C-alpha positions in Angstrom: 171.8 98.6 68.2 172.0 102.4 68.3 168.5 102.6 66.7 167.2 100.2 69.2 168.4 102.5 72.0 167.0 105.6 70.2 163.7 103.6 70.1 163.8 102.7 73.7 164.7 106.5 74.5 161.9 107.6 72.4 159.4 105.2 74.1 160.4 106.3 77.5 160.3 110.0 76.4 156.6 109.3 74.8 155.7 107.5 78.1 156.8 110.4 80.3 155.0 113.0 78.0 151.8 111.0 78.3 152.2 111.0 82.0 152.7 114.7 82.1 149.7 115.2 80.1 147.7 113.0 82.4 148.9 114.9 85.4 147.8 118.1 83.7 144.5 116.9 82.9 144.1 115.5 86.5 145.2 118.9 87.9 142.5 120.5 85.8 139.8 118.0 87.3 140.9 119.2 90.7 139.8 122.7 90.1 136.6 122.0 88.3 133.2 122.1 89.8 133.1 118.4 90.6 136.7 118.6 92.0 135.7 121.6 94.1 132.6 119.6 95.5 134.8 116.6 96.2 137.2 118.9 98.1 134.3 120.2 100.1 133.2 116.7 101.0 136.8 115.6 101.9 136.7 116.6 105.6 133.7 114.4 106.1 135.1 111.6 104.1 138.6 111.7 105.4 137.7 109.5 108.6 136.7 106.7 106.3 140.0 107.0 104.5 138.6 108.8 101.4 140.0 111.9 99.5 138.4 114.3 97.3 138.8 111.9 94.2 136.8 109.3 95.9 134.1 111.9 97.0 133.8 112.9 93.4 133.4 109.5 92.2 130.8 108.8 94.9 128.8 111.7 93.6 128.5 110.1 90.3 127.6 106.8 91.9 124.4 108.4 93.2 123.2 108.2 89.5 124.2 104.6 89.2 126.8 102.5 91.1 128.1 101.5 87.8 129.3 105.0 87.2 131.8 104.9 90.1 134.6 103.4 88.3 134.2 105.6 85.1 134.1 108.6 87.4 137.5 107.5 88.8 138.8 107.1 85.4 137.9 110.9 84.9 139.3 111.9 88.0 142.6 110.2 87.4 142.6 111.2 83.8 143.1 107.8 82.4 140.3 108.2 79.7 137.9 105.3 79.1 137.9 103.3 82.4 136.2 100.0 83.3 136.9 97.2 85.6 139.7 96.0 83.4 141.5 99.3 83.0 145.2 98.5 83.8 146.0 102.2 83.7 143.3 102.9 86.3 144.4 99.9 88.6 147.8 101.3 88.5 146.8 104.7 89.5 144.7 103.4 92.3 147.3 101.2 93.7 149.6 104.3 93.8 147.2 106.2 95.7 145.3 104.0 98.0 146.0 100.9 100.4 144.2 97.6 100.4 142.4 98.9 103.4 141.2 102.1 101.5 140.1 99.8 98.6 138.1 97.5 101.0 136.5 100.4 102.7 135.5 101.9 99.3 133.9 98.6 98.3 132.2 98.4 101.7 130.7 102.0 101.6 129.6 101.4 98.1 127.8 98.1 99.0 126.0 99.5 102.2 125.3 103.0 101.0 122.1 104.1 99.4 121.0 102.6 96.1 120.9 104.7 92.9 118.5 107.2 92.2 116.3 104.9 90.1 115.8 102.8 93.4 115.0 106.2 95.4 112.4 107.1 92.7 110.8 103.6 92.7 110.6 103.6 96.5 108.9 107.0 96.4 106.4 105.6 93.9 105.6 102.4 95.5 105.3 103.8 99.1 103.6 107.0 97.9 105.8 108.8 100.4 109.0 111.0 100.1 109.6 110.1 103.8 110.3 106.4 103.1 112.6 107.2 100.0 114.4 109.9 102.1 114.6 107.3 105.1 116.1 104.6 102.8 118.6 107.0 101.2 119.7 108.8 104.2 119.4 105.7 106.5 121.4 103.5 104.3 124.0 106.2 103.7 124.3 106.7 107.3 124.7 103.1 108.2 127.3 102.7 105.4 129.3 105.7 106.9 129.3 104.4 110.5 130.4 100.8 109.4 133.1 102.1 107.1 134.4 104.4 109.8 134.8 101.5 112.3 136.3 99.3 109.8 138.7 101.8 108.6 139.8 103.1 112.0 140.2 99.6 113.5 142.1 98.7 110.3 144.4 101.6 110.7 145.2 100.6 114.5 145.9 96.9 113.4 148.0 97.5 110.3 
């Protein structure tokens, strides 16, 4: 019985130590170059319900949409993260509401595709104008639609 209690205390202590280490790593990320860029983007993203963490992950999503979840895993210091990561899900549910989650998905769905699509559009149209129009136009539409959904959602909730 005593040994079982000590094991439980040891597990709780170990869990707390892991949590502290994760918090330290997340704090280090805040002051990294990516974290500082995310903080610089935050005033523009705040009306969409996004913070610097989401901004940082969106930067990675420019390379490929699949990178977004992995980037969130880095920002929240949960190590290897994918769509099945329980630790990342726990962190996200602590920091974001279902409205935030819906707006993140909406923005990612509507915003400009990855850089490979941008490059193919440039090559196929033989014009930087069409590629830039696609990139900025789709991102602008995503911003406007997400802004409306988030602001209306805040009023209704």
